NUZARO-577198 format. One record per residue (C-alpha): residue number from 1; residue in one letter; x, y, z. Coordinates in Angstrom, 2 decimals, always signed. Layout:
R k r xx yy zz
R NUM A X Y Z
...
END
This chain:
R k r xx yy zz
R 1 X +79.77 +121.56 +115.78
R 2 X +77.92 +118.82 +115.99
R 3 X +78.13 +116.00 +118.61
R 4 X +79.25 +113.33 +118.54
R 5 X +78.40 +109.66 +120.16
R 6 X +81.30 +108.74 +122.66
R 7 X +81.26 +104.71 +121.79
R 8 X +82.17 +105.62 +118.57
R 9 X +84.65 +107.77 +119.72
R 10 X +86.39 +104.86 +121.43
R 11 X +86.23 +103.32 +118.03
R 12 X +88.27 +105.81 +116.48
R 13 X +91.16 +106.51 +119.48
R 14 X +93.03 +108.55 +116.30
R 15 X +90.36 +110.98 +116.01
R 16 X +90.18 +111.53 +119.67
R 17 X +93.97 +112.25 +120.16
R 18 X +93.43 +114.65 +117.05
R 19 X +90.99 +116.90 +119.65
R 20 X +91.46 +120.61 +119.56
R 21 X +89.75 +123.41 +121.59
R 22 X +87.92 +123.00 +124.49
R 23 X +84.86 +119.08 +124.60
R 24 X +81.58 +118.35 +126.82
R 25 X +81.98 +114.47 +127.13
R 26 X +78.09 +114.13 +128.64
R 27 X +75.32 +111.45 +129.10
R 28 X +72.91 +108.93 +131.58
R 29 X +76.21 +106.34 +130.90
R 30 X +78.99 +106.89 +132.60
R 31 X +81.57 +104.14 +131.61
R 32 X +82.03 +106.25 +128.00
R 33 X +82.65 +108.86 +129.68
R 34 X +85.41 +107.38 +132.11
R 35 X +86.51 +105.54 +128.96
R 36 X +87.40 +108.71 +127.10
R 37 X +88.59 +110.40 +129.79
R 38 X +91.53 +107.39 +130.97
R 39 X +92.23 +107.25 +126.94
R 40 X +92.91 +111.03 +127.04
R 41 X +94.91 +111.26 +130.35
R 42 X +97.17 +108.50 +129.20
R 43 X +97.21 +108.67 +125.41
R 44 X +96.47 +112.27 +124.08
R 45 X +99.98 +113.69 +125.52
R 46 X +103.65 +111.44 +125.44
R 47 X +104.28 +110.52 +128.70
R 48 X +107.42 +112.81 +128.66
R 49 X +105.22 +115.28 +128.52
R 50 X +102.62 +114.84 +130.97
R 51 X +104.28 +116.41 +133.97
R 52 X +104.55 +120.27 +132.44
R 53 X +101.70 +119.98 +129.88
R 54 X +98.70 +117.77 +131.78
R 55 X +96.43 +119.15 +133.94
R 56 X +93.67 +116.76 +136.20
R 57 X +90.91 +118.39 +138.25
R 58 X +87.76 +117.52 +139.85
R 59 X +84.71 +119.51 +139.91
R 60 X +83.73 +119.10 +143.43
R 61 X +87.44 +120.42 +144.47
R 62 X +88.31 +122.98 +141.78
R 63 X +86.10 +126.20 +140.58
R 64 X +85.98 +128.33 +137.08
R 65 X +89.17 +130.30 +137.85
R 66 X +91.25 +127.57 +138.36
R 67 X +90.10 +125.68 +135.55
R 68 X +91.09 +128.78 +133.42
R 69 X +94.74 +129.60 +135.06
R 70 X +95.13 +125.93 +133.91
R 71 X +93.85 +126.44 +130.61
R 72 X +95.32 +129.76 +129.60
R 73 X +99.03 +128.09 +129.70
R 74 X +101.49 +127.88 +126.96
R 75 X +102.80 +124.17 +126.54
R 76 X +105.81 +123.74 +127.32
R 77 X +108.60 +121.88 +125.40
R 78 X +104.85 +120.67 +123.78
R 79 X +102.88 +121.34 +121.23
R 80 X +99.08 +121.07 +123.42
R 81 X +98.26 +120.92 +126.64
R 82 X +95.48 +119.16 +128.15
R 83 X +93.00 +120.31 +130.60
R 84 X +90.81 +117.57 +132.35
R 85 X +88.27 +117.87 +134.62
R 86 X +86.41 +114.67 +136.06
R 87 X +82.90 +114.65 +137.61
R 88 X +82.40 +117.67 +136.20
R 89 X +78.72 +117.69 +137.11
R 90 X +79.38 +118.64 +140.72
R 91 X +81.12 +121.87 +139.65
R 92 X +78.81 +124.35 +140.84
R 93 X +76.52 +126.49 +138.76
R 94 X +77.74 +129.87 +138.99
R 95 X +80.61 +128.14 +138.03
R 96 X +79.90 +126.56 +135.06
R 97 X +78.38 +129.64 +133.96
R 98 X +82.02 +131.43 +134.74
R 99 X +83.41 +129.38 +132.48
R 100 X +82.07 +130.95 +129.56
R 101 X +84.38 +133.84 +129.22
R 102 X +87.05 +131.32 +128.44
R 103 X +85.16 +129.22 +126.16
R 104 X +84.43 +132.29 +123.97
R 105 X +88.36 +132.13 +123.38
R 106 X +89.80 +129.43 +124.03
R 107 X +93.58 +129.13 +124.10
R 108 X +94.46 +127.29 +120.42
R 109 X +96.78 +124.52 +122.13
R 110 X +94.76 +123.43 +125.06
R 111 X +92.88 +120.54 +125.06
R 112 X +89.89 +121.48 +127.81
R 113 X +87.38 +118.14 +128.31
R 114 X +84.52 +118.42 +130.90
R 115 X +83.66 +115.14 +131.78
R 116 X +80.21 +115.41 +132.84
R 117 X +78.73 +112.01 +134.33
R 118 X +75.88 +110.10 +134.88
R 119 X +73.83 +113.28 +133.39
R 120 X +73.32 +115.69 +130.69
R 121 X +74.60 +119.78 +131.24
R 122 X +71.23 +122.03 +131.04
R 123 X +71.17 +122.40 +126.77
R 124 X +69.05 +125.68 +127.87
R 125 X +72.31 +127.44 +129.90
R 126 X +75.20 +129.47 +128.02
R 127 X +77.58 +127.55 +128.71
R 128 X +76.41 +124.86 +126.38
R 129 X +75.40 +126.39 +124.24
R 130 X +78.48 +128.03 +123.61
R 131 X +80.42 +124.82 +123.67
R 132 X +77.73 +123.39 +121.21
R 133 X +78.72 +126.54 +118.66
R 134 X +82.37 +126.64 +119.29
R 135 X +83.51 +123.37 +120.64
R 136 X +82.21 +119.92 +120.61
R 137 X +79.61 +117.89 +122.53
R 138 X +80.30 +114.38 +122.99
R 139 X +77.14 +112.24 +123.96
R 140 X +77.04 +109.14 +126.49
R 141 X +73.32 +107.55 +126.16
R 142 X +72.72 +104.46 +127.38
R 143 X +72.94 +101.70 +125.64
R 144 X +69.50 +99.17 +124.00
R 145 X +69.54 +96.04 +123.44
R 146 X +70.68 +95.33 +120.14
R 147 X +72.93 +98.56 +120.55
R 148 X +75.16 +96.72 +123.90
R 149 X +75.34 +93.53 +121.62
R 150 X +76.88 +95.30 +119.18
R 151 X +79.29 +96.43 +121.58
R 152 X +79.45 +93.50 +123.70
R 153 X +80.76 +91.55 +120.25
R 154 X +82.79 +94.47 +119.11
R 155 X +84.71 +94.75 +122.53
R 156 X +85.55 +90.65 +122.52
R 157 X +86.70 +90.93 +118.97
R 158 X +88.96 +94.04 +119.82
R 159 X +90.75 +91.41 +122.67
R 160 X +90.98 +89.28 +119.48
R 161 X +88.16 +86.29 +120.59
R 162 X +84.59 +85.09 +119.53
R 163 X +81.66 +84.26 +121.48
R 164 X +79.58 +81.64 +121.53
R 165 X +76.13 +83.60 +121.11
R 166 X +74.52 +81.10 +124.11
R 167 X +77.87 +82.63 +126.11
R 168 X +76.84 +86.04 +125.26
R 169 X +72.97 +85.95 +126.02
R 170 X +74.33 +84.54 +129.68
R 171 X +76.50 +87.25 +129.93
R 172 X +74.44 +89.71 +129.03
R 173 X +71.60 +87.82 +131.83
R 174 X +74.38 +87.96 +134.53
R 175 X +75.60 +91.00 +133.85
R 176 X +72.63 +93.40 +132.56
R 177 X +72.81 +96.56 +130.55
R 178 X +76.07 +97.56 +132.49
R 179 X +79.06 +98.25 +130.13
R 180 X +81.30 +99.29 +133.24
R 181 X +81.19 +95.43 +134.22
R 182 X +80.59 +93.94 +130.85
R 183 X +84.19 +95.29 +130.32
R 184 X +85.45 +94.40 +133.33
R 185 X +84.59 +90.04 +132.85
R 186 X +86.15 +90.42 +129.08
R 187 X +89.27 +91.83 +130.49
R 188 X +88.92 +88.37 +133.34
R 189 X +88.35 +86.65 +130.74
R 190 X +90.80 +87.48 +128.35
R 191 X +93.43 +86.90 +131.00
R 192 X +92.28 +83.05 +131.34
R 193 X +91.69 +82.34 +127.80
R 194 X +94.28 +81.12 +124.53
R 195 X +94.41 +83.91 +122.01
R 196 X +91.67 +83.37 +119.24
R 197 X +89.85 +80.80 +121.55
R 198 X +85.73 +81.25 +120.82
R 199 X +84.37 +81.64 +124.44
R 200 X +82.09 +79.28 +125.81
R 201 X +79.14 +78.95 +128.51
R 202 X +81.98 +76.76 +130.49
R 203 X +84.32 +79.52 +130.68
R 204 X +81.64 +82.27 +131.42
R 205 X +80.34 +79.81 +134.65
R 206 X +84.21 +78.87 +135.34
R 207 X +85.71 +82.59 +134.76
R 208 X +82.82 +85.04 +135.80
R 209 X +81.47 +82.91 +138.11
R 210 X +77.67 +82.02 +136.88
R 211 X +76.10 +78.79 +136.77
R 212 X +75.45 +77.54 +133.56
R 213 X +73.04 +74.87 +135.04
R 214 X +71.14 +77.20 +137.25
R 215 X +70.13 +80.27 +136.16
R 216 X +66.84 +82.33 +134.78
R 217 X +68.01 +81.91 +131.66
R 218 X +67.81 +78.43 +131.89
R 219 X +64.70 +78.72 +134.00
R 220 X +62.90 +80.52 +131.13
R 221 X +64.26 +77.82 +128.67
R 222 X +62.27 +74.91 +131.02
R 223 X +59.17 +77.41 +131.54
R 224 X +59.21 +77.56 +127.19
R 225 X +59.17 +74.14 +127.09
R 226 X +57.14 +73.36 +129.52
R 227 X +59.43 +70.66 +131.21
R 228 X +57.64 +71.08 +134.75
R 229 X +61.09 +68.95 +135.98
R 230 X +63.84 +70.65 +134.61
R 231 X +62.18 +74.38 +135.68
R 232 X +60.59 +72.86 +139.41
R 233 X +64.21 +71.86 +139.96
R 234 X +65.40 +75.53 +139.13
R 235 X +64.03 +77.17 +140.87
R 236 X +64.18 +75.12 +144.41
R 237 X +67.81 +75.74 +143.53
R 238 X +67.82 +79.20 +142.73
R 239 X +66.10 +80.41 +145.64
R 240 X +67.96 +78.22 +148.04
R 241 X +71.41 +79.43 +146.67
R 242 X +70.11 +83.35 +145.28
R 243 X +73.97 +84.35 +146.16
R 244 X +75.96 +81.55 +143.83
R 245 X +73.07 +82.16 +141.00
R 246 X +73.39 +86.47 +141.33
R 247 X +69.12 +85.43 +142.27
R 248 X +66.56 +87.57 +143.57
R 249 X +62.81 +87.01 +142.68
R 250 X +62.31 +90.57 +141.35
R 251 X +65.31 +90.45 +139.20
R 252 X +63.25 +87.12 +138.13
R 253 X +59.63 +88.47 +137.57
R 254 X +61.27 +90.82 +135.52
R 255 X +63.18 +88.62 +133.56
R 256 X +60.37 +86.35 +132.63
R 257 X +57.72 +88.99 +132.56
R 258 X +60.17 +89.80 +128.85
R 259 X +60.46 +86.24 +127.89
R 260 X +56.58 +86.11 +127.79
R 261 X +55.99 +89.29 +125.88
R 262 X +59.12 +88.18 +123.29
R 263 X +56.80 +84.83 +122.67
R 264 X +54.06 +87.33 +122.19
R 265 X +55.16 +89.44 +119.94
R 266 X +56.31 +85.84 +118.20
R 267 X +52.73 +85.27 +117.42
R 268 X +51.35 +88.31 +116.47
R 269 X +54.88 +88.72 +113.78
R 270 X +54.50 +84.62 +112.97
R 271 X +55.69 +85.38 +109.39
R 272 X +58.45 +87.44 +109.90
R 273 X +61.68 +86.35 +108.56
R 274 X +64.74 +85.54 +110.77
R 275 X +66.39 +88.29 +111.25
R 276 X +63.56 +91.09 +111.39
R 277 X +61.87 +88.81 +113.42
R 278 X +65.24 +88.80 +116.01
R 279 X +65.07 +92.46 +115.50
R 280 X +61.72 +92.87 +116.66
R 281 X +62.17 +90.76 +119.86
R 282 X +65.74 +92.64 +119.98
R 283 X +67.68 +89.09 +120.39
R 284 X +71.05 +87.26 +118.44
R 285 X +69.36 +84.99 +115.31
R 286 X +70.72 +82.86 +117.09
R 287 X +67.51 +82.28 +119.00
R 288 X +64.89 +82.97 +117.26
R 289 X +64.05 +79.23 +116.38
R 290 X +63.63 +78.96 +120.67
R 291 X +61.58 +81.30 +120.42
R 292 X +59.50 +80.13 +117.96
R 293 X +59.07 +76.73 +119.09
R 294 X +58.23 +78.30 +122.86
R 295 X +55.37 +80.32 +120.98
R 296 X +54.18 +76.71 +120.06
R 297 X +53.82 +75.63 +123.80
R 298 X +53.09 +79.01 +124.99
R 299 X +49.47 +79.78 +123.33
R 300 X +48.28 +83.56 +123.93
R 301 X +45.32 +82.80 +126.44
R 302 X +48.02 +80.98 +128.43
R 303 X +50.70 +84.16 +128.03
R 304 X +48.11 +86.16 +129.29
R 305 X +47.65 +83.93 +132.95
R 306 X +51.70 +84.02 +132.82
R 307 X +51.43 +87.58 +132.81
R 308 X +48.93 +88.30 +135.35
R 309 X +50.74 +85.48 +137.64
R 310 X +53.77 +87.44 +137.37
R 311 X +52.27 +90.56 +138.15
R 312 X +50.96 +88.96 +141.38
R 313 X +54.08 +87.79 +142.53
R 314 X +55.71 +91.22 +142.00
R 315 X +53.40 +92.21 +144.50
R 316 X +54.12 +90.09 +146.97
R 317 X +57.94 +89.69 +146.33
R 318 X +57.88 +93.36 +147.83
R 319 X +55.84 +92.34 +150.68
R 320 X +52.35 +92.92 +149.09
R 321 X +49.02 +90.63 +149.44
R 322 X +51.20 +88.00 +151.87
R 323 X +51.74 +89.32 +154.55
R 324 X +55.56 +89.50 +153.52
R 325 X +55.81 +86.15 +156.56
R 326 X +57.01 +84.25 +152.88
R 327 X +60.51 +84.26 +152.30
R 328 X +61.95 +84.24 +148.43
R 329 X +63.04 +80.86 +147.79
R 330 X +59.07 +79.66 +148.75
R 331 X +57.73 +82.35 +146.92
R 332 X +59.75 +81.25 +143.76
R 333 X +58.84 +77.91 +144.14
R 334 X +55.02 +78.66 +144.24
R 335 X +55.14 +81.22 +141.48
R 336 X +56.32 +78.22 +139.25
R 337 X +54.45 +76.42 +140.19
R 338 X +51.72 +78.35 +138.87
R 339 X +53.10 +79.13 +135.64
R 340 X +53.40 +75.40 +135.34
R 341 X +49.53 +74.73 +136.10
R 342 X +47.05 +74.03 +133.13
END
């Protein structure tokens, strides 16, 4: 049976609730593995049927025999049983090998789900091959930037809200590629906003705790516009109050490095249509105009020099090249000064 994608399964929960047989949910992104597990645990069986027909096991604490015993039971006053093995990646290899005997001939009335968080089961194992042939493998891979944006839009819409592009950029900048944390922040916003309300940057600042005025996103905008005064004020504030702004110099260097690379791509694809350029840059189309403006201020020689400066300060932030005696706040100010020099 062909593998499915975990995030797509979550968009069609009624299909998930019709699963049967044996299912392996695996992958590097644990959020979708856990979310599918929660969906099945809370909705696969009616509440009144769960006491006798639902078994939750944990890989570190169970073995193949316990899984067999639970999976081979017939449902009691219900049509199906659910056996859910969380943290299945913690099971010993020998226990996985033993599972093959049941997976070859599973009980039709039992749904056995193995949640393999943070990595993939070795495809060479006999057990994996049986699951692939006779069961279902659901893949939960890390999201690429564009996939993450689309997923976030869908998550927000699912809560009945709309998301201002600048607010979305601020949220992604602050949280990063962490669907679990993004989902938590969206849940927090949904509890504080009216149904159908558009999420604005001020909501992100108030309820998520991100400063609209002082953040790395604003710093890269100031550098892109070559606004020396604003860039230096931001650098001073971020360096002096890192916790309040979720700031660190390595994070700043990484963000600015990606920023200058995007501006360089604008120069290389100067004739591209807005949507095509947005796809190339991995940004929302809303920001294409801004990046084209940055490209007018940041010519290729300056970009090359800026990237060299960032590489230098990346080493300094790790204690190399400056004896480890200079703090992050001072290094941040130095770096921004260097980036602004003609």
